[in-house]
Backbone as ProteinMPNN parsed JSONL, in Angstrom:
{"seq_chain_A": "MKASEILAFVAGAAAATGITLLLTTEKGKEITKNITEKMSREEIDRLIEHLKQKRAAASGFDVDIDEDDFSTEM", "coords_chain_A": {"N_chain_A": [[0.836, -1.175, 0.0], [0.532, 2.19, -0.797], [1.824, 5.272, 0.562], [0.248, 7.465, -0.057], [-2.24, 6.309, -0.466], [-2.87, 5.382, 2.072], [-2.932, 7.807, 3.444], [-5.094, 9.011, 2.122], [-7.162, 7.305, 2.91], [-7.176, 7.707, 5.721], [-7.786, 10.441, 5.802], [-10.334, 10.411, 4.629], [-11.705, 8.856, 6.517], [-11.533, 10.541, 8.745], [-12.966, 12.763, 7.823], [-15.512, 11.611, 7.459], [-16.094, 10.89, 10.096], [-16.213, 13.426, 11.319], [-18.381, 14.623, 9.965], [-20.407, 12.842, 10.677], [-20.504, 13.217, 13.484], [-21.338, 15.887, 13.577], [-23.909, 15.746, 12.437], [-25.201, 13.783, 13.976], [-25.261, 14.794, 16.57], [-27.245, 16.838, 16.661], [-29.468, 15.302, 16.001], [-29.555, 13.612, 18.207], [-30.227, 15.423, 20.221], [-32.772, 16.11, 19.359], [-34.096, 13.65, 19.607], [-33.915, 13.244, 22.383], [-35.461, 15.418, 23.225], [-37.969, 14.726, 22.141], [-38.503, 12.374, 23.582], [-38.66, 13.327, 26.23], [-40.877, 14.939, 25.985], [-42.903, 13.108, 25.62], [-42.799, 11.301, 27.703], [-42.994, 11.153, 31.249], [-40.765, 12.104, 33.937], [-40.843, 10.155, 35.903], [-41.762, 7.934, 34.476], [-39.614, 7.543, 32.764], [-37.643, 6.922, 34.663], [-38.717, 4.492, 35.634], [-38.512, 2.948, 33.317], [-35.712, 2.868, 32.999], [-35.028, 1.446, 35.309], [-36.31, -0.984, 34.76], [-34.829, -1.787, 32.513], [-32.33, -2.131, 33.717], [-32.878, -4.35, 35.346], [-33.462, -6.29, 33.388], [-30.976, -6.438, 32.134], [-29.391, -7.429, 34.23], [-30.602, -9.916, 34.606], [-30.084, -11.102, 32.146], [-27.321, -11.31, 32.179], [-26.86, -13.145, 34.097], [-26.088, -12.736, 36.688], [-26.221, -10.492, 39.522], [-26.139, -7.066, 38.808], [-24.715, -4.194, 39.898], [-25.727, -1.081, 39.498], [-25.247, 2.254, 39.744], [-27.392, 5.062, 40.295], [-26.173, 7.339, 39.53], [-24.853, 6.717, 37.233], [-26.377, 7.407, 35.12], [-27.316, 10.21, 33.263], [-29.071, 12.857, 34.694], [-30.024, 15.072, 33.561], [-32.03, 16.172, 30.948]], "CA_chain_A": [[0.0, 0.0, 0.0], [1.307, 3.426, -0.884], [1.561, 6.262, 1.607], [-0.858, 8.328, -0.481], [-3.483, 5.564, -0.25], [-3.127, 5.382, 3.516], [-3.321, 9.172, 3.779], [-6.441, 9.226, 1.596], [-8.07, 6.551, 3.772], [-7.263, 8.392, 7.012], [-8.501, 11.699, 5.576], [-11.738, 10.063, 4.423], [-12.266, 8.426, 7.795], [-11.662, 11.734, 9.589], [-14.077, 13.564, 7.293], [-16.759, 10.898, 7.764], [-16.324, 11.011, 11.536], [-16.631, 14.794, 11.597], [-19.744, 14.817, 9.449], [-21.31, 12.038, 11.509], [-20.677, 13.892, 14.768], [-22.14, 17.091, 13.389], [-25.299, 15.388, 12.168], [-25.748, 12.972, 15.054], [-25.477, 15.609, 17.771], [-28.561, 17.467, 16.576], [-30.478, 14.242, 16.052], [-29.633, 13.167, 19.595], [-30.986, 16.434, 20.967], [-34.177, 15.991, 18.949], [-34.623, 12.418, 20.199], [-34.093, 13.51, 23.812], [-36.603, 16.33, 23.368], [-39.184, 13.96, 21.864], [-38.742, 11.443, 24.687], [-39.108, 14.057, 27.416], [-42.221, 15.448, 25.737], [-43.869, 12.013, 25.632], [-42.71, 10.514, 28.935], [-42.654, 11.913, 32.448], [-39.507, 11.683, 34.562], [-41.118, 8.906, 36.608], [-41.821, 6.871, 33.472], [-38.24, 7.313, 32.317], [-36.97, 6.211, 35.751], [-39.211, 3.106, 35.638], [-37.927, 2.294, 32.155], [-34.307, 2.613, 33.31], [-35.005, 0.353, 36.296], [-36.684, -2.202, 34.029], [-33.682, -2.174, 31.68], [-31.3, -2.641, 34.629], [-33.275, -5.698, 35.738], [-33.28, -7.158, 32.215], [-29.533, -6.626, 31.944], [-28.913, -8.312, 35.29], [-31.117, -11.255, 34.332], [-29.41, -11.637, 30.959], [-25.927, -11.598, 32.481], [-26.819, -14.299, 34.99], [-25.735, -12.332, 38.042], [-26.673, -9.143, 39.85], [-25.295, -5.973, 38.374], [-24.976, -3.018, 40.712], [-25.577, 0.13, 38.698], [-25.65, 3.43, 40.499], [-28.235, 6.017, 39.584], [-25.271, 8.364, 39.005], [-24.37, 6.294, 35.933], [-27.252, 7.972, 34.113], [-27.46, 11.652, 33.358], [-30.423, 13.24, 35.095], [-30.456, 16.205, 32.754], [-32.52, 15.754, 29.644]], "C_chain_A": [[0.882, 1.239, 0.0], [0.897, 4.381, 0.23], [0.388, 7.148, 1.231], [-2.207, 7.636, -0.29], [-3.865, 5.554, 1.22], [-3.594, 6.765, 3.95], [-4.741, 9.479, 3.303], [-7.472, 8.511, 2.465], [-8.277, 7.271, 5.099], [-8.039, 9.706, 6.866], [-9.994, 11.445, 5.373], [-12.419, 9.65, 5.709], [-12.48, 9.623, 8.727], [-12.831, 12.598, 9.129], [-15.421, 12.911, 7.623], [-17.1, 11.002, 9.243], [-16.821, 12.406, 11.891], [-18.048, 15.067, 11.154], [-20.755, 14.067, 10.297], [-21.559, 12.717, 12.85], [-21.53, 15.146, 14.643], [-23.614, 16.761, 13.204], [-25.94, 14.649, 13.325], [-26.061, 13.802, 16.283], [-26.861, 16.241, 17.756], [-29.669, 16.422, 16.656], [-30.653, 13.743, 17.477], [-30.431, 14.134, 20.452], [-32.469, 16.352, 20.63], [-34.819, 14.752, 19.58], [-34.884, 12.625, 21.689], [-35.3, 14.404, 24.05], [-37.914, 15.576, 23.157], [-39.513, 13.006, 23.01], [-39.275, 12.197, 25.896], [-40.481, 14.682, 27.222], [-43.265, 14.354, 25.907], [-43.878, 11.215, 26.924], [-42.387, 11.44, 30.107], [-41.339, 11.376, 33.014], [-39.694, 10.344, 35.279], [-41.156, 7.725, 35.64], [-40.428, 6.528, 32.948], [-37.469, 6.543, 33.381], [-37.406, 4.753, 35.819], [-38.615, 2.316, 34.476], [-36.462, 1.947, 32.412], [-34.189, 1.457, 34.291], [-35.326, -0.983, 35.64], [-35.511, -2.707, 33.184], [-32.531, -2.707, 32.531], [-31.609, -4.082, 35.027], [-33.094, -6.688, 34.597], [-31.808, -7.456, 31.988], [-28.975, -7.585, 32.983], [-29.368, -9.744, 35.045], [-30.394, -11.894, 33.153], [-27.969, -12.026, 31.255], [-25.783, -12.773, 33.437], [-26.384, -13.972, 36.398], [-26.163, -10.896, 38.253], [-25.646, -8.113, 39.405], [-25.686, -4.757, 39.193], [-24.67, -1.779, 39.894], [-26.099, 1.285, 39.525], [-26.515, 4.333, 39.64], [-27.374, 7.113, 38.962], [-24.718, 7.991, 37.637], [-25.19, 6.902, 34.805], [-27.356, 9.46, 34.332], [-28.904, 11.987, 33.707], [-30.923, 14.427, 34.293], [-30.87, 15.728, 31.382], [-32.8, 16.943, 28.814]], "O_chain_A": [[1.87, 1.306, 0.731], [-0.21, 4.311, 0.765], [-0.39, 7.545, 2.099], [-3.204, 8.291, 0.011], [-5.036, 5.7, 1.571], [-4.538, 6.889, 4.729], [-5.504, 10.137, 4.011], [-8.543, 9.057, 2.728], [-9.409, 7.43, 5.555], [-8.859, 10.038, 7.722], [-10.825, 12.189, 5.893], [-13.558, 10.033, 5.973], [-13.497, 9.701, 9.416], [-13.596, 13.104, 9.95], [-16.361, 13.596, 8.025], [-18.264, 11.18, 9.603], [-17.754, 12.548, 12.682], [-18.828, 15.676, 11.886], [-21.829, 14.585, 10.602], [-22.701, 12.786, 13.306], [-22.354, 15.43, 15.513], [-24.474, 17.44, 13.765], [-27.113, 14.871, 13.624], [-27.043, 13.53, 16.973], [-27.575, 16.178, 18.757], [-30.69, 16.641, 17.308], [-31.775, 13.479, 17.91], [-31.216, 13.72, 21.305], [-33.322, 16.505, 21.505], [-35.961, 14.809, 20.035], [-35.934, 12.238, 22.203], [-36.075, 14.171, 24.977], [-38.867, 15.767, 23.913], [-40.681, 12.848, 23.368], [-40.238, 11.757, 26.524], [-41.184, 14.932, 28.201], [-44.397, 14.638, 26.299], [-44.854, 10.525, 27.218], [-41.609, 12.385, 29.973], [-40.867, 10.315, 32.607], [-38.8, 9.498, 35.261], [-40.646, 6.648, 35.945], [-40.111, 5.361, 32.72], [-36.724, 5.617, 33.058], [-36.578, 3.869, 36.035], [-38.256, 1.149, 34.633], [-36.02, 0.849, 32.077], [-33.34, 0.582, 34.121], [-34.686, -1.994, 35.931], [-35.235, -3.906, 33.147], [-31.832, -3.632, 32.117], [-30.719, -4.932, 35.046], [-32.624, -7.805, 34.813], [-31.435, -8.589, 31.685], [-28.173, -8.459, 32.655], [-28.601, -10.683, 35.254], [-30.123, -13.095, 33.164], [-27.444, -12.964, 30.654], [-24.695, -13.335, 33.57], [-26.318, -14.871, 37.236], [-26.435, -10.168, 37.298], [-24.443, -8.28, 39.606], [-26.843, -4.338, 39.187], [-23.51, -1.463, 39.628], [-27.254, 1.29, 39.953], [-26.385, 4.364, 38.416], [-27.78, 7.747, 37.989], [-24.17, 8.847, 36.943], [-24.749, 6.913, 33.655], [-27.471, 9.919, 35.469], [-29.84, 11.469, 33.097], [-32.109, 14.755, 34.336], [-30.149, 14.971, 30.731], [-33.226, 16.808, 27.667]]}, "name": "protein", "num_of_chains": 1, "seq": "MKASEILAFVAGAAAATGITLLLTTEKGKEITKNITEKMSREEIDRLIEHLKQKRAAASGFDVDIDEDDFSTEM"}
């Protein structure tokens, strides 16, 4: 492989990563806004608890996850 091919690959990967981050950030904010409009904080907390229980059951042992692991700001 030539150095120019490697450089072209790295430049393409960097450009794709930058574009993805720019586009995904706004989409993430829109998704968060839509979720908070449709679900109350209590419903979100129940969903998180349910997912923790499913994860613990799937792993075969208890998983201790602190509430601090999740961002409370939405």
